[in-house]
N, C-alpha and C positions, 0 to 999 in steps of 0.2 A: 590809272587803269580803270576803264569802264567795262563792266562785265554783265553778262546776261545769261539766264538759264536757257535761252534759245540756242546757245552754242552747246550742242549735245555731246561733243567729244572734247574732253579736257586733256591738254598735253601733259606729259610727265612733269611733276613738280608744280602743277598749277594750283593745287590746294594750298601749299605753303605760301605761294605768292599772293593768293586771294586773301588768306587770313592776315598776312602781314599788311596788305593793302588796307583792309578794314580797320586794323589797329592804327595805322597811320592816319586814316580819315578821322577817326575818333580821338586821336591824340592820346592813345593809351599805350603804356609800356607793357612788356610781357609780364612784369611783376604785378602791375595794376590789374591786368586781365586775369591773372592767376588768382589774385585775392578776391576779385569780384565774382568770378565764375566758379571758384572752388576747384579749379583744375591746376595741377602742379605747373610751375614755370618751366620745369624740365620738359614736360610733355608738350607744352606750347612751343618751346624751342625746337623739339624734335619734329613737330608737325610742320613748322615753317621752313625747316631745313630739308624736308622731304625724307627724313629718316623713319618716320612712322605715320600711320594713318589712324586717326581716332575712331572710336566707336561712334555710331550714328547719334546716340543721345548726347555724348560729349560734344560732338560737333554742333549740334543744335543748341546746346547750352552756351557755347562760345558765341554763336551767331546771335542768340537772344541777348546776351550780355553786351554785345557790340551794337545792338539795335540795327542789325542788318535787315534791309527790306526783304519781304517774302520772296520776290522774284530772284533776288541775289542769294537768298538762302538755298533755293533750288540749285543755283550754280555751284555753291559750295558742296552740296550733297553729291551732285554729279561728278565734281572734281575728285571726290573721295571714293567714287565708285558706287554710290547709293542712288536709289530711285528718288526722283523729286517728291517732296511731301505736299507742297502747296499747289492747288489747282490753278492752272493758267487759262481756264476757260474764259471766254469773253464776258463782258459786263452784262450782256443780255442772255446769257446761257440759262438753262432751266434751273441749275443750282443757285442762281442768283435771284430767283423770282421773289423771295421774301424781301430782299433788299430793294428790288425794283418797285415792288408794291409800296414799300415805305417811302421811297423817293416820290412816287406818283402822288401819294397822299400829301406829302409836305409841299410839293410844288403847286398842287391844286389849292391847298389851303392858304398859300401865300398871295393869291390874287387879291387886289389888282396890281401888285408890285412884281417885278421880274424875279424869277427863280430859275436857276440854270444848273444842271448836273453836268460835270465835266470829268474827263479822265485826268491822269497825272500830268498831261502836257497841254491842258486847257482846251482840248477838243470837246465840242458840245455834244453831249449824248442825249439830253432830254431837257425840255423847258416847259414852263406853264404857258398858257395863252398870252399872259401879260408881257412876257419877254419879247417875242417878235412884234407885238403891237407897240411896245415902247420904242424899240429901235426903228420900226417903220415910220414913226413920227419924225425921224431925222433922215433916213435913207431908205432906198428900196432894197430890202433884204433879199427879195427874190432874185435880184440881179447878181448876187454874190455866189460864187461857185463853192460847193461843198468839198470836203468836210469843213464845217465852220469852226474856227478857232477864235476864242474870245480875245486873246491878245492881239492877233492880227486885225481883228475888227476894230480894236481901239487905236492901233498904231497906223493903220492904213489911211492915207489921205482920201481914198475913195470910200472909206468907211466912216467911223465915228470921230476920227482925229480932228476934223474941222470944227466939231461941236464940243470938244473937250475944253473946259476952262482950266486955267493954271497948268498948262501942259508940262512945264519943267518939273513941277512938284509931282504931278500925277504919273508921268512917264518914269521918273526915278522910283517912286513908290511901287509901281507895278513891276518893274524889273527886279527890285529887291524882293518882292513877293515870290517871284519865280524861284529864287534861291531859298527863301524862308520856308516855302510850302512844298518844295520838292520832296518826294517820298524818301524818307530816311535821311533827309537833309543832305542828299548827295546828288550832284549834277551828272546825270547819265548822258549818253550820246544824243538821245532825242531832245533832252532839255538844252544841251549845249547848242544843238542845231537851231532850236527855236530862238534862243538868245541871239545867235548870230543873225538870224533872219530879222529879228526885231531891231537890232542895232544897225541894220542896213537901211532902215527907213530914214528919211531926212529929219534933221533937227532933233535927234535923240541925244540927250546929254551924255557925255562920256564919263562923267564923274559919279555915276549912279551908285557904284559900289561903296564909296566912302561918304555919300551924301546922308545927311540927317535933317529932319524937319527943323527949321530955324526957331529960335526961342521966341521970336516975335509972332509966330503962327497963332491963329485963333485958338482959344482955350477949349479944344475939343479932345476927346479921348481917342480919336482916330483921324486919319486924313480923308476928308470927303472927296467923292468923285463927282465933279460938277459937269453938267451938260447945258449948253447954251441953246435956248429956244426962243426965237423972237426977241432977242436982246436980253432975256432974263435967264439967270443961272439957276438951274434946279440941282440941288445938292443931295447926294445919297451916300450911304455907307453900306458895307457888306458884312454879313455874318457867314462864316465858312463852317460847314458841317462835314465830318468824315465818319466812316463806319468804325464803331468800337470793336476792339478785339477781333480783327479780321483774320480769317484762315484761308482766304482766297486772294490771289494777286490782284485781280480786278477790283475786289472789294476794298483792298487797302489803298488802291490808287484813285478811288472815286472821291470827288469833291462836289459838294452842293453849295452854291453861292446864292444867298437871298439878299436882294437889295431893299433897303429901307430909306424913306425920306429922312433927312437930318432934322427938318423943322416943319412946323405946321404950314408955312407958306409953300414949301416944296410939295407937301402932300396935297394941298388944295390945287396947285397948278398941275400936278401929276394927273389927278382925276379929270381936270378940265381938258388937258392935252389929249388924253386917250379918248375922251368923249368926243372932242372935236374931230379927231382923226377918224373915229368910227362913223361919224355922221357923213363924212366925205366919201366913204366907200360905196 
């Protein structure tokens, strides 16, 4: 069951189904939820069977205990007959200005390496100057239609796919990241659709869910992302930043990815590549 607070009219019994769904997702029994949330097991049973509707604070306590994403907490509130609590204003709304200014500072300070702010489905919201300059060293970014999605950019043969080193490893690790970094560790309809679109590209390994990095892999604390330029592999890794203690749906779904060179050789080649590309413009 994939739910969203965009569905403003909840059918009868929907609250119980939603709560049971989130218990199943988290692998939590009614007894475990009762002990963790401080709510009686009998009350949880009555909610799930549709025999009672909890108070607003009780429902929020259950949602907090189950680590339900903010967007879906709104859905629970609506199903119980309460108004949504968490703003679903877009990422660039006025109430998000302090977060946006922080993102702008971070991406600006990360020059000359790429920094990219994305929503929960890898759609690009903001970049520093280095990001398009970097990708333009390989392809003509202006020829790609928007909105831009980082995963489609990586998997598309008209995008960065021909320049990716170690495709089998990189594609599996990227697909696993979609699962690992999905908001609330839950695959919603949009994420499922994105995965289907990525799996439709040619030469995508089908065993990506069960794959793990081989023991013979280089002794690195992460899987590097390699790009081939003039026969030389430039290797980078990413650091992902999210907003702490979000109270806004868009804030919770924001992801900031900053790319760093793995080694000194890649850093030197990165500077040279961007300088050479700039001189040709």
